[in-house]
SENU-479431 format. One line per field, with one value per residue (C-alpha): residue number from 1; z, y, x; residue in three letters. Coordinates in steps of 0.25 Angstrom, whole numbers, padded with zeros to 4 digits. Each point is the difference from the previous one (the first is absolute). Layout:
BEGIN
i <- NUM|...
zz <- Z|...
yy <- Y|...
xx <- X|...
aa <- ala|...
END
This chain:
BEGIN
i <- 1|2|3|4|5|6|7|8|9|10|11|12|13|14|15|16|17|18|19|20|21|22|23|24|25|26|27|28|29|30|31|32|33|34|35|36|37|38|39|40|41|42|43|44|45|46|47|48|49|50|51|52|53|54|55|56|57|58|59|60|61|62|63|64|65|66|67|68|69|70|71|72|73|74|75|76|77|78|79|80|81|82|83|84|85|86|87|88|89|90|91|92|93|94|95|96|97|98|99|100|101|102|103|104|105|106|107|108|109|110|111|112|113|114|115|116|117|118|119|120|121|122|123|124|125|126|127|128|129|130|131|132|133|134|135|136|137|138|139|140|141|142|143|144|145|146|147|148|149|150|151|152|153|154|155|156|157|158|159|160|161|162|163|164|165|166|167|168|169|170|171|172|173|174|175|176|177|178|179|180|181|182|183|184|185|186|187|188|189|190|191|192|193|194|195|196|197|198|199|200|201|202|203|204|205|206|207|208|209|210|211|212|213|214|215|216|217|218|219|220|221|222|223|224|225|226|227|228|229|230|231|232|233|234|235|236|237|238|239|240|241|242|243|244|245|246|247|248|249|250|251|252|253|254|255|256|257|258|259|260|261|262|263|264|265|266|267|268|269|270|271|272|273|274|275|276|277|278|279|280|281|282|283|284|285|286|287|288|289|290|291|292|293|294|295|296|297|298|299|300|301|302|303|304|305|306|307|308|309|310
zz <- 0053|0006|-0003|0003|0004|-0004|0008|-0007|0010|0014|-0001|-0014|-0012|-0001|-0011|0002|-0007|-0004|0004|-0011|-0011|-0007|-0003|-0007|-0015|-0004|0008|-0005|-0014|0004|0006|-0012|-0009|0008|0013|0013|-0006|-0005|0012|0009|-0010|0003|0014|-0002|-0008|0011|0011|-0009|-0001|0015|0003|-0011|0003|-0004|-0003|-0014|-0008|-0013|-0010|-0001|0014|-0005|-0006|0013|0008|-0010|0002|0015|0001|-0011|-0010|-0015|-0002|-0011|0009|0011|-0010|-0006|0014|0000|-0014|-0002|0011|0004|0013|-0002|-0007|-0009|0000|-0006|0002|0014|0006|0012|0006|0003|0009|0008|0002|0004|0010|0006|0002|0014|0004|-0007|0008|0013|-0003|-0003|0013|0009|-0006|0003|0014|0002|-0004|0010|0011|-0004|0001|0013|0006|-0006|0006|0014|-0001|-0003|0013|0010|0008|0001|0012|0001|-0001|-0013|-0005|0004|-0007|-0013|0000|0003|-0012|-0009|0004|-0002|-0014|-0004|0004|-0008|-0012|-0001|-0009|-0010|0000|-0004|-0011|-0004|0000|-0009|-0010|0001|-0003|-0012|-0006|0003|-0008|-0011|0000|-0001|-0013|-0007|-0010|0002|-0009|-0013|-0010|-0013|-0009|0009|-0002|-0015|0000|0009|-0009|-0012|0007|0002|-0014|-0003|-0014|-0002|0011|-0008|-0013|0007|0006|-0013|-0006|0011|-0003|0015|-0002|0013|0008|-0002|0005|0012|0004|-0005|0014|0001|-0014|0003|0012|-0008|-0010|0012|0006|-0014|-0001|0014|-0003|-0013|0006|-0011|0007|-0007|-0013|0003|0000|-0005|-0002|-0015|0006|0010|-0010|-0011|0010|0005|-0014|-0002|0013|-0002|-0015|-0004|-0001|0009|0013|0008|-0005|0004|0014|0002|-0005|0010|0011|-0003|-0001|0014|0007|-0006|0003|0014|0002|-0010|-0008|-0011|-0002|-0014|0001|0006|0012|0009|0013|0005|-0012|-0005|-0014|-0009|-0012|-0010|-0009|0004|-0004|0011|0002|0003|0015|-0004|-0010|0003|0005|-0011|-0001|-0004|-0006|-0014|-0001|0000|0001|-0012|0001|-0013|0004|0015|0004|0001|-0014|-0005
yy <- -0038|0005|-0009|0003|-0013|0000|-0010|-0006|-0011|-0001|-0010|-0005|0009|0012|0006|0008|0013|0006|0015|0002|-0007|0014|0000|-0013|0001|-0009|0006|0014|-0005|-0005|0014|0007|-0008|0000|0008|-0004|-0008|-0010|0001|-0003|-0011|-0007|0000|-0006|-0011|-0002|-0001|-0011|-0008|0001|-0007|-0012|-0013|0001|0015|-0003|0001|-0003|0011|-0003|0006|0014|0002|-0002|0008|0012|0000|-0001|0012|0008|0001|-0004|-0014|0005|0009|-0010|-0010|0011|0000|-0015|-0001|0014|0005|-0012|-0001|-0014|-0012|-0007|-0016|-0010|0008|0005|0012|0003|0011|-0004|0012|-0005|-0014|0005|0010|-0011|-0010|0004|-0002|-0013|-0005|0004|-0005|-0014|0000|0005|-0012|-0011|0006|0000|-0015|-0003|0008|-0008|-0013|0003|0003|-0012|-0009|0007|-0002|-0014|-0002|0007|-0013|-0001|0004|0014|-0005|-0007|0013|0007|-0010|0002|0014|0001|-0010|0009|0012|-0007|-0005|0013|0007|-0011|0002|0015|0002|-0011|0006|0013|-0006|-0008|0012|0008|-0012|-0001|0015|-0001|-0011|0008|0011|-0009|-0005|0014|0002|-0012|0003|-0004|-0011|0005|-0008|-0003|0007|0013|-0001|-0001|0013|0007|-0004|0005|0014|0000|0000|0015|0000|-0010|0008|0013|-0006|-0005|0014|0007|-0011|0002|0015|0003|0007|0006|-0006|-0013|0002|0008|-0011|-0013|-0006|0002|-0005|-0012|-0003|0002|-0011|-0009|0002|-0002|-0013|-0005|0004|-0008|-0012|0000|-0001|-0013|0007|0007|-0010|0008|0015|-0001|-0003|0011|0011|-0005|-0001|0014|0006|-0005|0004|0015|0001|0012|-0003|-0012|-0001|-0002|0012|0008|-0006|0005|0014|0000|-0005|0011|0010|-0003|0000|0014|0006|-0005|0009|0011|0004|0005|-0010|0004|0014|0012|0005|0011|-0003|0014|0007|-0011|0002|-0013|0000|-0010|0003|0014|0001|0005|-0010|0005|-0003|-0008|-0009|-0014|-0006|-0004|-0015|-0004|0004|-0002|0012|0015|0012|0005|0014|0000|-0012|0004|-0015|-0010|-0006|-0010
xx <- 0189|-0013|-0014|-0014|-0007|-0015|-0008|-0012|-0003|0006|0012|-0004|0002|0009|0009|0013|-0001|0014|-0001|0010|-0008|-0002|0015|-0001|0004|-0011|-0011|0005|-0002|-0014|-0004|0005|-0009|-0012|0001|-0005|-0012|0011|0008|-0013|-0003|0014|-0003|-0013|0006|0011|-0012|-0007|0013|0003|-0013|0002|0007|0015|-0003|-0004|-0013|-0006|-0001|-0015|-0002|0004|-0014|-0008|0011|-0002|-0015|0002|0009|-0007|0011|0000|0005|0009|0007|0002|0005|0010|0008|0003|0009|0003|0010|0008|-0006|-0007|0003|-0010|0002|-0009|-0014|0004|0008|0008|0009|0015|0001|-0012|0005|0013|-0005|-0009|0011|0004|-0015|-0001|0012|-0006|-0013|0006|0008|-0012|-0008|0010|0002|-0015|-0001|0011|-0008|-0012|0007|0006|-0014|-0006|0011|-0002|-0015|0001|0008|-0009|-0001|0015|0008|0006|0014|-0003|-0006|0013|0008|-0008|0001|0015|0002|-0008|0008|0013|-0004|-0005|0014|0008|-0008|-0002|0012|-0004|-0015|0004|0008|-0012|-0009|0009|0001|-0016|-0001|0009|-0008|-0013|0006|0003|-0013|-0006|0007|-0005|-0011|-0015|-0005|-0006|-0008|0007|-0010|0002|0015|-0002|-0008|0011|0010|-0007|-0002|0015|0002|-0001|0002|-0012|-0008|0003|-0005|-0013|-0002|0001|-0010|-0010|0000|0000|0013|0007|-0012|0006|0014|-0005|-0011|0008|-0001|-0014|-0003|0008|-0009|-0012|0005|0003|-0014|-0006|0007|-0004|-0015|0000|0008|0009|0013|0004|-0001|0013|0012|0011|0004|-0004|-0014|-0001|0004|-0010|-0011|0003|0000|-0014|-0004|0004|-0004|-0008|-0015|0000|-0009|0012|0007|-0012|0001|0014|-0004|-0011|0010|0010|-0010|-0006|0014|0003|-0014|0002|0012|-0003|-0012|0008|0011|0003|0000|0007|-0008|0003|-0008|0001|-0006|-0008|0006|0001|0009|0006|0012|-0001|-0015|-0010|-0011|-0014|-0004|-0013|0008|0001|0013|0010|-0003|0014|0014|-0005|-0009|0002|-0010|-0006|-0004|-0008|-0009|0002|0002|0011|0005|0011
aa <- unk|unk|unk|unk|unk|unk|unk|unk|unk|unk|unk|unk|unk|unk|unk|unk|unk|unk|unk|unk|unk|unk|unk|unk|unk|unk|unk|unk|unk|unk|unk|unk|unk|unk|unk|unk|unk|unk|unk|unk|unk|unk|unk|unk|unk|unk|unk|unk|unk|unk|unk|unk|unk|unk|unk|unk|unk|unk|unk|unk|unk|unk|unk|unk|unk|unk|unk|unk|unk|unk|unk|unk|unk|unk|unk|unk|unk|unk|unk|unk|unk|unk|unk|unk|unk|unk|unk|unk|unk|unk|unk|unk|unk|unk|unk|unk|unk|unk|unk|unk|unk|unk|unk|unk|unk|unk|unk|unk|unk|unk|unk|unk|unk|unk|unk|unk|unk|unk|unk|unk|unk|unk|unk|unk|unk|unk|unk|unk|unk|unk|unk|unk|unk|unk|unk|unk|unk|unk|unk|unk|unk|unk|unk|unk|unk|unk|unk|unk|unk|unk|unk|unk|unk|unk|unk|unk|unk|unk|unk|unk|unk|unk|unk|unk|unk|unk|unk|unk|unk|unk|unk|unk|unk|unk|unk|unk|unk|unk|unk|unk|unk|unk|unk|unk|unk|unk|unk|unk|unk|unk|unk|unk|unk|unk|unk|unk|unk|unk|unk|unk|unk|unk|unk|unk|unk|unk|unk|unk|unk|unk|unk|unk|unk|unk|unk|unk|unk|unk|unk|unk|unk|unk|unk|unk|unk|unk|unk|unk|unk|unk|unk|unk|unk|unk|unk|unk|unk|unk|unk|unk|unk|unk|unk|unk|unk|unk|unk|unk|unk|unk|unk|unk|unk|unk|unk|unk|unk|unk|unk|unk|unk|unk|unk|unk|unk|unk|unk|unk|unk|unk|unk|unk|unk|unk|unk|unk|unk|unk|unk|unk|unk|unk|unk|unk|unk|unk|unk|unk|unk|unk|unk|unk|unk|unk|unk|unk|unk|unk|unk|unk|unk|unk|unk|unk|unk|unk|unk|unk|unk|unk
END
């Protein structure tokens, strides 16, 4: 199979790009859903993971990554759970395909490191005997070569074993605080999250931005220093229900955060907009060009009062 090798730093970071990636069913589904924009977002995530230790990253890093590549956080986060291309585990995510493709490189890197250590040891040994006779130096060198030949087979087996252990280490989850685990478990309960979404009146905005809303909640807890208040799954659900309740200051902050993310990518995120003609519409009704953007999904354009109403 042909590969394209992209070099970021000489002899340091590279990423093997399968030239037949477009034939992959999962990537075909991704492109069908979001076109080349989501396809590009997928490779942005892979490049990010390649630069991380153990090829894993915390989900919280997606927000800053989205700002860096100028894409909405919601779209970038959508790629992680929706197409079976990444695995989310205890607040972090990784790509099984990337880990598999990097395995030969990791094996070679470990073996090169071991050979380098042996060479350095031999050089140090040689330098420590600079005052010795030429005969003694030749004896030491001959002994080193013979020992290297005898142990080469066992070293290769050892390198393979170390490589296997390294890959196993890469699949271990990153440590996550207990209070964060309770929050993650709460959002895995789709029945509960659906009920909270309806009560919050965010409607489809809640489901589309669930990961971002969860991160907003975690950020709030850390800002308030109330991590110790979440000692169980029940505590996490109760705390979040109050956090997202209508009329609260925390709910307003969430709405502002969602609005900022959507505005960064699309000035009319809650409308149908044709960039070629500049025509805006909502549920089939043409919106005047000088009208303010639709603030959220709960309002519609009222032609009688010429404004947005519930």
